[in-house]
C-alpha positions in Angstrom: -0.1 0.1 -0.2 1.4 3.2 -1.0 -0.1 7.0 -0.4 2.3 8.5 -2.7 1.7 10.3 -6.3 4.8 8.9 -8.1 4.9 9.1 -11.6 3.6 6.1 -13.7 4.6 5.5 -17.0 2.5 7.0 -20.1 1.9 3.6 -21.4 0.6 2.4 -18.0 -3.4 1.5 -17.8 -4.7 2.6 -14.2 -8.2 1.3 -12.3 -10.2 4.1 -11.2 -12.9 2.7 -9.2 -15.4 4.9 -7.1 -16.4 3.2 -4.0 -20.0 4.5 -2.6 -19.6 2.4 0.2 -18.0 -0.2 2.1 -14.5 -0.9 0.7 -14.7 -4.2 1.6 -17.3 -5.3 -0.4 -15.3 -4.0 -3.4 -12.4 -6.0 -2.5 -12.5 -9.1 -5.1 -12.7 -6.1 -7.7 -10.0 -4.0 -6.2 -7.6 -7.1 -6.2 -8.7 -8.3 -9.6 -7.9 -5.1 -11.4 -4.8 -4.6 -9.5 -3.3 -7.6 -11.1 -4.5 -6.5 -14.5 -3.4 -2.6 -14.2 -0.4 -0.9 -13.3 -2.2 1.0 -10.6 -5.7 0.8 -9.2 -7.1 4.4 -7.7 -10.2 4.2 -5.2 -12.0 7.3 -5.2 -14.4 8.1 -2.3 -14.7 10.3 1.1 -11.9 10.3 3.9 -14.0 7.2 5.2 -13.5 5.3 2.0 -9.9 6.6 2.0 -8.8 5.6 5.5 -10.2 1.9 4.7 -8.3 1.6 1.6 -4.9 2.5 3.3 -6.1 -0.1 5.9 -7.4 -3.0 3.9 -5.1 -2.8 1.1 -2.1 -1.8 3.2 0.1 -4.6 1.5 -0.9 -3.9 -2.1 1.7 -1.7 -3.4 -0.1 -0.6 -6.4 -3.5 0.2 -4.8 -4.0 3.8 -3.8 -6.9 6.0 -2.5 -8.2 9.6 -3.7 -10.3 11.2 -1.6 -12.4 13.0 -3.9 -14.9 12.5 -6.9 -13.6 10.5 -10.2 -13.6 13.6 -12.0 -11.0 15.4 -10.2 -8.6 12.5 -10.7 -8.8 12.2 -14.5 -7.5 15.4 -15.2 -4.3 14.4 -13.8 -4.2 11.3 -15.0 -4.5 11.5 -18.2 -1.1 13.1 -18.7 0.7 10.3 -17.0 -1.2 7.2 -18.5 -2.2 5.6 -21.7 -6.0 4.6 -20.4 -7.7 4.6 -17.3 -10.5 1.8 -16.9 -13.3 3.3 -15.0 -15.0 0.5 -13.0 -18.3 1.3 -11.9 -19.8 -1.6 -10.7 -18.6 -4.8 -8.9 -16.6 -7.0 -11.2 -13.5 -9.1 -11.9 -11.1 -9.3 -14.9 -8.4 -11.8 -15.6 -4.8 -10.7 -14.8 -4.2 -10.6 -18.9 -7.6 -8.8 -19.3 -6.3 -5.8 -21.1 -3.2 -7.2 -22.9 -5.8 -6.8 -26.2 -7.0 -3.6 -25.2 -3.3 -2.2 -24.8 -2.6 -3.0 -28.4 -5.9 -1.4 -29.9 -5.3 1.8 -28.2 -1.6 1.9 -28.9 -2.3 1.2 -32.2 -5.4 3.9 -33.0 -5.0 7.3 -31.3 -8.6 8.1 -32.3 -9.9 5.4 -29.7 -11.8 7.3 -27.3 -13.7 4.6 -25.2 -13.2 0.9 -25.3 -15.8 -1.7 -23.7 -15.8 -5.3 -23.3 -18.4 -8.0 -22.7 -19.8 -8.8 -19.5 -22.8 -11.0 -18.7 -24.4 -7.9 -17.5 -23.5 -5.0 -20.1 -27.4 -3.8 -21.6 -26.5 -4.6 -25.3 -22.8 -6.1 -24.7 -24.0 -8.5 -23.0 -23.0 -12.0 -23.9 -23.7 -15.0 -24.6 -27.4 -13.9 -24.7 -27.5 -11.1 -27.1 -29.7 -8.1 -25.2 -30.3 -10.4 -22.5 -28.2 -9.3 -19.1 -27.5 -12.5 -16.9 -26.8 -12.6 -13.1 -24.4 -15.3 -13.7 -22.8 -17.7 -16.3 -23.5 -21.0 -17.1 -21.5 -23.5 -15.0 -17.9 -23.9 -16.1 -17.9 -20.3 -17.3 -15.9 -17.6 -15.4 -14.1 -14.5 -16.3 -11.1 -16.8 -16.8 -12.7 -19.7 -18.9 -14.7 -17.4 -20.7 -11.8 -14.8 -22.0 -9.8 -18.1 -22.7 -12.4 -19.4 -25.1 -13.0 -15.8 -26.8 -9.4 -15.4 -27.4 -9.1 -19.1 -28.8 -10.9 -17.9 -31.6 -8.9 -16.0 -34.0 -12.0 -14.2 -35.8 -12.9 -12.3 -32.6 -9.2 -11.1 -32.6 -10.6 -7.5 -34.0 -12.1 -4.9 -32.5 -16.0 -3.8 -33.4 -17.3 -0.3 -33.9 -19.9 0.5 -31.4 -22.1 4.0 -30.6 -21.5 4.3 -26.9 -19.8 2.4 -24.2 -21.6 -0.2 -21.6 -20.9 -2.5 -18.9 -19.2 -2.6 -15.8 -15.6 -1.3 -16.6 -15.0 1.0 -19.6 -11.7 2.1 -20.6 -11.0 5.8 -21.4 -8.0 6.7 -23.5 -6.0 9.8 -22.3 -5.6 10.7 -25.6 -9.5 11.6 -25.5 -9.4 13.1 -21.9 -6.8 15.7 -23.2 -8.6 16.0 -26.2 -12.2 16.5 -24.8 -12.1 17.2 -21.1 -13.0 15.0 -18.3 -16.3 13.6 -17.4 -18.8 16.0 -16.4 -18.5 16.4 -12.8 -22.4 17.0 -12.5 -23.8 13.6 -14.1 -26.3 12.1 -12.6 -24.4 8.9 -12.7 -20.8 7.5 -13.8 -22.6 5.6 -16.6 -24.5 8.9 -17.6 -21.0 10.6 -17.5 -19.2 8.0 -19.7 -22.3 7.8 -22.6 -22.0 11.5 -22.5 -17.9 11.5 -22.9 -18.4 8.8 -25.5 -20.9 10.9 -27.5 -18.6 14.0 -27.4 -15.8 11.8 -29.1 -18.2 10.4 -31.8 -19.4 14.2 -32.7 -15.5 14.8 -32.9 -15.3 11.6 -35.1 -13.3 9.6 -32.8 -14.0 6.1 -32.1 -15.9 4.0 -29.6 -15.1 0.4 -29.5 -15.6 -3.1 -27.9 -12.6 -5.3 -27.6 -14.7 -8.8 -28.0 -12.1 -11.0 -26.8 -12.4 -10.3 -22.9 -15.1 -10.7 -20.9 -15.5 -8.7 -17.6 -17.9 -10.6 -15.0 -20.4 -8.3 -13.4 -20.6 -9.6 -9.5 -22.3 -10.2 -7.0 -24.7 -11.8 -9.5 -27.6 -9.2 -9.8 -28.7 -8.1 -12.9 -28.4 -4.1 -13.4 -31.7 -3.3 -13.8 -31.2 0.7 -14.0 -29.4 1.7 -17.0 -29.3 5.4 -18.4 -29.4 3.5 -22.1 -32.7 2.4 -21.1 -34.1 4.8 -18.8 -36.7 7.5 -20.6 -35.4 10.8 -18.5 -31.6 10.0 -19.0 -32.2 9.1 -22.7 -34.2 12.1 -23.0 -31.6 14.5 -21.1 -28.8 12.7 -23.4 -30.8 13.4 -26.5 -31.2 16.9 -25.6 -27.4 17.2 -25.6 -26.7 15.0 -27.9 -29.6 14.9 -30.7 -27.8 12.2 -32.6 -28.4 10.0 -29.6 -30.2 7.1 -29.0 -30.9 6.7 -32.6 -27.8 4.8 -33.5 -27.4 3.0 -30.3 -31.3 1.7 -30.7 -30.6 0.5 -34.1 -27.1 -1.3 -33.3 -29.0 -3.0 -30.6 -31.8 -4.4 -32.8 -29.6 -4.9 -35.9 -28.9 -8.4 -36.7 -26.6 -8.1 -39.5 -24.0 -5.7 -38.1 -20.3 -6.3 -36.9 -21.8 -6.5 -33.3 -24.4 -8.9 -33.7 -21.7 -11.0 -35.5 -19.3 -10.9 -32.5 -22.0 -11.4 -30.3 -22.9 -14.8 -32.1 -19.1 -15.8 -32.3 -18.8 -14.9 -28.3 -21.9 -17.0 -27.5 -20.8 -20.0 -29.6 -17.6 -19.9 -28.4 -18.7 -19.9 -25.0 -21.6 -22.2 -25.2 -20.9 -24.3 -28.4 -22.8 -24.2 -31.6 -25.9 -26.0 -32.4 -26.4 -27.3 -36.3 -29.3 -28.7 -37.7 -28.1 -31.2 -40.4 -30.6 -32.0 -43.5 -30.4 -35.6 -43.4 -33.6 -36.2 -45.6 -31.6 -37.7 -48.3 -30.7 -40.5 -45.6 -33.3 -43.2 -46.9 -33.8 -46.8 -47.2 -30.6 -47.6 -49.4 -26.8 -46.6 -47.9 -25.4 -45.3 -51.0 -22.4 -42.7 -51.2 -24.3 -39.7 -50.4 -25.7 -41.4 -47.3 -22.4 -42.2 -46.4 -21.2 -38.6 -46.6 -24.0 -37.2 -44.4 -23.9 -39.3 -41.7 -20.3 -39.2 -41.6 -20.6 -35.6 -41.2 -22.9 -35.5 -38.3 -20.7 -37.8 -36.6 -17.6 -36.0 -37.3 -19.4 -32.4 -36.2 -20.4 -34.2 -33.3 -17.0 -35.0 -32.1 -15.6 -31.3 -32.7 -15.2 -29.5 -29.6 -17.1 -26.0 -30.9 -20.5 -28.2 -31.4 -23.0 -28.3 -28.6 -25.5 -30.2 -30.1 -26.4 -31.7 -33.6 -30.1 -32.1 -34.6 -30.6 -34.4 -37.6 -33.4 -33.6 -39.6 -35.3 -36.5 -40.9 -38.3 -37.3 -43.3 -39.3 -40.3 -41.1 -37.6 -42.4 -39.0 -33.9 -43.6 -39.6 -33.2 -46.5 -41.3 -31.5 -49.3 -39.2 -28.2 -48.9 -40.9 -28.2 -44.8 -40.0 -28.8 -46.0 -36.2 -25.1 -46.5 -35.2 -24.1 -43.1 -37.0 -26.6 -41.2 -34.5 -25.6 -43.0 -31.1 -23.9 -39.9 -29.6 -24.8 -37.8 -26.5 -24.9 -34.2 -28.8 -26.8 -35.7 -31.7 -30.9 -35.6 -31.5 -33.0 -36.9 -34.3 -35.6 -34.6 -35.4 -37.9 -37.1 -37.5 -40.9 -34.7 -39.5 -42.9 -35.6 -42.7 -41.3 -32.8 -44.6 -38.3 -30.9 -44.8 -40.0 -28.2 -42.6 -37.9 -29.5 -39.7 -40.3 -29.5 -36.5 -37.6 -28.5 -34.0 -38.0 -27.1 -30.5 -35.0 -24.4 -30.6 -33.5 -21.9 -33.0 -30.1 -23.2 -34.1 -27.0 -21.4 -35.1 -26.5 -23.1 -38.6 -28.9 -25.2 -41.1 -26.8 -27.3 -43.2 -28.0 -29.4 -46.5 -24.9 -31.1 -47.1 -26.0 -32.4 -50.3 -27.3 -31.2 -53.5 -30.1 -28.8 -53.2 -33.0 -28.7 -55.2 -35.5 -26.4 -55.7 -38.0 -27.6 -52.9 -36.4 -26.1 -50.1 -38.7 -23.9 -47.8 -36.6 -21.0 -47.2 -39.0 -19.0 -45.1 -39.3 -21.8 -42.6 -35.3 -22.6 -42.5 -34.5 -19.0 -42.0 -36.9 -18.9 -39.1 -35.5 -21.7 -37.4 -31.6 -20.5 -37.9 -29.4 -17.6 -38.1 -27.6 -19.0 -41.0 -28.2 -21.6 -44.0 -25.2 -23.6 -45.7 -25.8 -25.4 -48.8 -23.2 -28.2 -50.2 -22.7 -28.3 -54.1 -21.3 -31.6 -54.8 -20.8 -30.9 -58.7 -22.4 -29.1 -61.5 -23.0 -32.1 -63.7 -26.7 -32.2 -64.3 -26.6 -28.4 -64.1 -24.5 -28.6 -67.3 -25.9 -32.0 -68.9 -29.8 -31.8 -69.9 -29.5 -35.7 -71.1 -30.4 -36.4 -67.7 -33.8 -35.0 -67.7 -37.1 -35.9 -69.2 -37.5 -32.8 -71.1 -35.5 -29.5 -71.3 -38.5 -27.7 -69.0 -37.6 -30.2 -66.0 -33.9 -29.6 -66.5 -34.5 -25.6 -66.5 -36.3 -25.9 -63.5 -33.7 -28.0 -62.0 -30.9 -25.6 -63.0 -33.3 -22.5 -61.3 -33.9 -24.5 -58.2 -29.7 -24.8 -58.2 -29.4 -21.1 -59.0 -31.8 -20.3 -56.3 -30.3 -22.3 -53.6 -27.1 -20.8 -54.5 -28.2 -17.3 -54.2 -30.7 -17.7 -50.9 -27.8 -19.4 -48.8 -25.5 -17.6 -46.7 -22.8 -20.1 -47.4 -21.9 -22.4 -50.1 -19.7 -25.4 -49.5 -18.4 -27.1 -52.2 -16.2 -30.8 -52.2 -13.4 -29.5 -54.3 -11.5 -26.5 -55.6 -12.7 -27.6 -59.2 -16.5 -27.0 -58.2 -15.6 -23.7 -56.6 -13.7 -23.0 -60.3 -17.0 -24.2 -62.0 -19.3 -22.0 -60.2 -17.1 -18.9 -60.6 -16.7 -19.7 -64.0 -21.0 -20.1 -64.6 -21.2 -16.6 -62.6 -23.4 -18.1 -60.4 -24.7 -15.3 -57.5 -22.5 -15.9 -54.8 -19.9 -14.0 -53.7 -16.4 -15.7 -53.5 -16.0 -15.2 -49.5 -19.3 -17.2 -49.1 -17.7 -20.3 -51.1 -15.7 -22.9 -49.1 -14.0 -25.4 -50.3 -14.9 -28.6 -47.6 -13.3 -31.7 -48.6 -15.2 -34.8 -47.9 -13.5 -37.4 -45.5 -12.5 -40.4 -47.0 -11.5 -42.4 -43.5 -14.9 -44.4 -42.9 -14.3 -47.4 -42.2 -15.2 -49.9 -44.9 -14.2 -52.9 -42.3 -17.5 -52.7 -40.9 -19.3 -54.2 -43.8 -19.4 -58.0 -44.3 -16.9 -58.6 -47.3 -17.0 -62.3 -46.8 -19.5 -63.4 -49.3 -19.8 -62.1 -53.0 -22.7 -61.1 -54.6 -25.3 -63.8 -55.4 -25.1 -63.2 -59.3 -21.2 -63.6 -59.0 -21.8 -67.2 -57.5 -24.0 -68.1 -59.9 -22.0 -67.2 -63.2 -19.1 -68.5 -61.8 -17.5 -65.4 -61.3 -16.5 -65.5 -57.8 -13.1 -67.5 -58.2 -12.0 -65.7 -61.2 -9.8 -62.4 -61.6 -11.8 -59.8 -63.0 -11.8 -55.9 -63.5 -14.5 -54.2 -61.5 -16.2 -51.3 -63.2 -18.6 -49.6 -60.2 -21.4 -46.8 -60.6 -24.3 -45.9 -62.5 -25.1 -45.8 -66.0 -24.6 -41.9 -66.2 -23.0 -41.4 -69.5 -20.3 -39.2 -68.0 -19.2 -42.6 -66.1 -18.3 -44.2 -69.5 -18.8 -47.8 -68.6 -19.0 -48.2 -72.6 -15.3 -47.2 -72.9 -14.6 -49.9 -70.0 -16.3 -52.4 -72.1 -14.2 -51.7 -75.2 -11.0 -51.3 -73.2 -11.5 -54.7 -71.5 -12.0 -56.1 -75.1 -8.8 -54.8 -76.0 -7.2 -56.5 -72.9 -8.6 -59.8 -73.8 -7.4 -59.2 -77.6 -4.1 -59.0 -75.6 -4.2 -62.0 -74.0 -5.1 -61.1 -70.4 -7.7 -63.4 -68.7 -9.6 -61.0 -66.5 -13.3 -61.1 -66.7 -15.4 -58.0 -66.5 -18.2 -57.2 -63.7 -20.1 -54.0 -64.1 -22.3 -52.9 -60.7 -24.7 -50.2 -60.7 -28.1 -48.6 -61.0 -29.5 -48.4 -64.4 -30.8 -44.7 -64.6 -33.8 -43.9 -66.7 -32.5 -40.9 -68.6 -28.7 -40.0 -69.9 -27.6 -43.6 -69.6 -25.3 -45.4 -71.8 -27.6 -48.1 -71.7 -27.4 -48.5 -75.6 -23.9 -47.6 -76.0 -23.3 -50.7 -73.7 -25.6 -52.9 -75.4 -23.8 -52.0 -78.7 -20.4 -52.8 -77.3 -21.8 -56.3 -75.8 -23.4 -57.4 -79.0 -20.1 -57.1 -81.1 -18.0 -59.4 -78.6 -17.1 -62.7 -79.8 -18.8 -65.5 -77.8 -16.5 -66.7 -75.9 -16.1 -63.0 -74.4 -19.9 -62.4 -73.8 -19.9 -65.1 -71.0 -17.1 -63.2 -69.5 -18.4 -59.9 -68.9 -21.5 -59.8 -66.2 -23.5 -56.8 -65.4 -25.4 -56.8 -62.2 -27.7 -54.1 -60.5 -26.6 -51.9 -57.8 -25.0 -53.6 -54.9 -25.0 -53.7 -51.1 -22.6 -52.1 -49.0 -21.3 -55.6 -48.0 -21.3 -56.7 -51.7 -19.7 -53.7 -53.0 -16.9 -53.9 -50.3 -16.3 -57.6 -51.4 -16.4 -56.6 -55.4 -13.4 -53.9 -54.3 -11.7 -56.1 -52.3 -11.5 -59.1 -54.7 -11.0 -57.4 -58.0 -7.7 -57.1 -59.7 -8.4 -53.4 -61.0 -11.3 -51.3 -60.6 -11.8 -49.1 -64.1 -12.8 -45.6 -63.1 -13.6 -44.0 -66.5 -15.6 -41.1 -65.6 -15.0 -37.6 -67.1 -17.1 -35.6 -64.8 -16.8 -35.5 -60.8 -17.4 -33.3 -58.0 -15.2 -35.1 -55.5 -14.1 -38.7 -56.5 -14.4 -41.0 -53.7 -14.2 -44.6 -55.5 -10.3 -44.3 -55.8 -10.0 -43.8 -52.0 -12.5 -46.4 -51.1 -10.7 -49.0 -53.3 -7.3 -48.3 -52.1 -8.7 -48.9 -48.5 -9.5 -52.3 -50.1 -6.0 -52.6 -51.4 -6.9 -52.6 -54.9 -5.4 -50.3 -57.7 -8.0 -47.7 -59.5 -7.4 -46.4 -63.1 -8.8 -43.4 -64.1 -7.7 -39.8 -66.3 -6.1 -37.2 -64.2 -8.6 -34.3 -64.0 -10.4 -31.9 -62.3 -10.7 -33.1 -58.7 -9.3 -36.4 -59.4 -6.0 -34.3 -60.4 -6.7 -31.8 -57.3 -7.2 -34.8 -54.9 -5.1 -37.6 -56.3 -2.1 -36.3 -58.2 0.9 -38.6 -57.3 -0.4 -42.0 -58.9 2.2 -43.6 -61.0 -0.4 -44.8 -63.8 -3.1 -42.6 -65.4 -5.0 -42.8 -68.6 -4.1 -40.2 -70.9 -7.7 -39.7 -72.0 -11.0 -41.5 -72.4 -10.4 -43.4 -75.3 -10.8 -47.5 -75.1 -7.0 -47.8 -76.3 -5.7 -45.3 -73.3 -7.4 -47.4 -70.7 -5.9 -50.6 -72.1 -2.7 -49.3 -71.9 -2.6 -48.4 -68.5 -4.8 -51.3 -67.2 -2.1 -53.3 -68.9 0.2 -51.8 -66.8 -1.0 -52.4 -63.4 -2.4 -55.8 -64.3 0.9 -56.8 -65.4 3.1 -55.6 -62.5 2.1 -56.1 -59.0 4.8 -54.0 -58.0 3.2 -51.0 -59.9 -0.3 -51.9 -58.7 0.9 -51.9 -55.1 2.4 -48.4 -55.8 -0.8 -47.1 -57.5 -2.8 -48.3 -54.1 -0.1 -46.6 -51.9 -0.1 -43.3 -53.5 -3.9 -42.9 -53.0 -3.3 -43.9 -49.2 -1.0 -41.2 -49.1 -3.2 -38.8 -50.6 -6.2 -40.0 -48.2 -4.2 -38.7 -45.1 -5.2 -35.2 -46.0 -9.0 -35.9 -46.3 -10.1 -37.0 -42.8 -13.7 -36.4 -41.4 -12.2 -34.7 -38.4 -10.8 -32.2 -41.1 -14.0 -32.2 -42.6 -15.6 -31.4 -39.5 -13.0 -28.7 -38.7 -13.3 -26.9 -42.2 -17.1 -26.8 -41.6 -17.0 -25.3 -38.1 -14.5 -22.9 -39.1 -17.2 -22.0 -42.3 -19.9 -21.7 -40.0 -18.2 -19.5 -37.7 -17.5 -17.2 -40.5 -20.6 -16.9 -41.6 -21.8 -15.8 -38.5 -19.7 -13.0 -38.3 -21.1 -11.8 -41.4 -24.5 -10.4 -42.5 -26.9 -13.1 -43.3 -28.3 -13.4 -46.8 -32.0 -12.6 -47.6 -32.6 -11.2 -43.8 -33.4 -7.8 -42.2 -31.1 -5.2 -43.9 -29.2 -3.2 -42.1 -30.4 0.7 -40.8 
């Protein structure tokens, strides 16, 4: 304890605490700020000065000033960088003002600097515009500040119209330029707001440090505030006609920088709630279903995620149940995509290709931001997959609407992002994020002990065979695989050919495949087997037991087959283009183009050289290490939080 008035460094921060009564009731506050600031000055009457000298005798940086706050500030503004005016009992972390010091040092225009608090009027967190007497269990000033500072998106100041909260920093620059706080103000809060409004009239800045939480104690919400009291608002309006218009606007604005910072603070402190549109998870487990369910599971494991609500049409199919068995996951079964949920979520994400049937108004009413995933633009650019041009145009319009209406667009590869840009689709580049799918889901959970029945019936189960896996869409080029296989057989290779996949009604290669089969010699016709879509168990058996997977696709958004095939120890042959060149760039063998001869030449290399085939598998496995579902969840959460920090699309316009 010292009674001297020794000079303090001009870079110092001093806490000034007007104590209206018993100093002991402010002990926690005084001790807390003595650790965070270079000096603490207790303002009050003679009794307060005496109590301060007695109680804080052993605190060398705590001293008393027997007079009001307005008297000490003129002195301090010439020997400090900032004064933290503490007007309510509160506590801070020892490093509370590390970030604030840098903010003030970087911009001489700053007049006042406020901080988040559980009780700070429109700067209250975690609930916006809702002061709380206490934080959730486990949250203190220390844990909350640590969580806020762990998010780099909160490492930026936020402009605000007026200060609020139990502690406000006032810069020495502003005090020297504008004069001290008015001594006859009805309250310290009134004096601080008046000072800030005087500063804004001179175009000086009032800002918020969103990376720091000041914990208001002792746990009672401050019901009185000049920002909400009619008489004080009227008096301030008389003095500053531009008040309270901007304050009222910012308090209600759901799109501005303060609203974004509060959303980020809330999710940093409490965790994020996400609603996943899993309406595509139907009776059959295919690639889309695997992707959606693994994303749900990965998000539920993420530290930033508090809850994952899974919106499904009807009840989950049996294969989905193991994915949904986690404490953070809640299934919301509905009869439509309206999703009957009992709480508003931070993010609603449709992780599969959107169509024109999204109920946008409903989705906006239950979520803060909406994300759609674009897997590819194949059908957008290929009218042969539709029964007539009008339906194709309707599909295109629905995709454009989804991209336009969503707050964020996730894409599964850089190639898809480039395609969206090339098509000039209506989305800002900053609202497009590449989020690669994970490829580390375990195929080992499937029973690969038995081959598909058709292989047993036709005597293929014990034979060496090449596999073509995928629906009969024209871009899959299954007819090219038949022609390439024919060349291989003519060269003396013994392998049979198995083609597995759904026959699609429009835009298929069914006729081309039929013509290719019709000209095969009789002995080859019996060595080609076409089977419809297979179960996951059968699919895994085929991938594991084939000698080579021929993948002659000429259009993909991501390209999962090489990764799943390599997981089963089998090489895949493809043309290196677009996403395949992006994701798997180091395979020793690729087909130079989509001609049958090119595929036959490359396939022969892999079939005749086991070492080369093994190197092909290992190259894909090495590439796969980057594409994990944990990384997918990390990228997704980062994107979600970036969107929360930006204005929403198609919502109430900012004033």
